[in-house]
N, C-alpha and C positions, 0 to 999 in steps of 0.2 A: 260879596257874591252877587253876580248879575242876576237879573230876573230869569234869563235863559238857564243859567247854571242851577238856580233854585228849582225851576220846573223840572229839569232833567233829574235832579236828585230825588225829587218827590216821586217821579214816575218809576225810577229804578227801585226806590224803597217799596212801592206798591207791588212791583213784580217780585221782589225778594220775599214779600209777605204772603204771596199766593201759594196755595196748596199745589195747584196745577195751573199752568198758563195755557189758555185756549187761543190758538191762532187759526181761526176758521176761514180766513180769506186766502185762497190758493193762488191768486193772480199776482201777488207781490213777489219780486225777485228774491230778496233776502230781507224779510222784515226785521227791523231793529229789535223788536220785542223778543224775537227768538234768541238773538245774541245776548240781550239783557237777561233773559230767563236762564240761559245756560251759564252765564257769568255768575248769577246768583245761586246756581245749583238747583234751579227749579225745572222740573220736567215740563214738556210742551205736548199738548194734544192738538193735532192738526189734521187736515184732510188731504186725501190723495189729490194729485193734480198740481201743475205748476212746479216750482222748485222747492216750495216750503216742505212738502211731503218728503221729497228726497233729501232735504237738509236734515230734517228731524229723524227720519227712518225709525229704527228701533233702538238707537243709542241716545238716550236722553228724552224719550217720550214715546208717543203712540201716534199712528196715522190711521185714519178711518175714511170710509167713503164720504163724499161731500154732501151729506144730508143731515138735517137737524136730528133725525132719529138716531143716526149712527153716532153723532157727537154725544147726544144725551145718554145712549146706551153705554158708550165707553166711559163717560164720567161716572155713571152709576156703578160700573163694574170695577173701577180702579180701587185697589186696596192700599192700605198704609204701607204694606211691604212693597207693593209695586212702586209707590211714590218714592220710598226710601231708596230702592235700587236704581230707579231712573234718575233720581236727583244726583246720585253719585256719578252716573254716566253723563249727565248733562254738564256737570262741572268739569269732568275729564275732557269732554268734547270742547268746552270753552278753552281750557288750558292748551289743548292740542291745536285748535284751529283759529281761535279768535283773539289771542292776546295782541297787544301792540307790537311786540317783537316779531310775532308770527306774521302779522299783516305787513310789516316792513320787509321781512324776508320774502314774502310772496310778491310784493311790488317790485323789489329789486330783481327778482328772478325774471319778471316780465320785461323790465328794462334791459337786462342782460340779453334776453332772447331777441328783442327788437334790435339792439346794437349789433348783434352777430349777423343779422340778415343783410 
């Protein structure tokens, strides 16, 4: 196993061990940590703004205003039942939107559209 593969494995393992993954930077297009969290069936808490909030929405996590207080309040109010429900949603979102076969299908659809023009 290469060093890169080992580091990636360790990062995914840490995400999978998380109770809730907090992605508080709203200026990233589609942070890898969100896909990793959904793949591991872990819910994501993020902030409104940018595309991260729209990606997470209310299927697989929670979206709050971009303040420290809002993130802290949300974390304090999340129950085990909330995490359990959102964990299921996160995994379903991953299977629906982020698998390798889904990514390939999406890429091929773009190529088909470009060719038809």
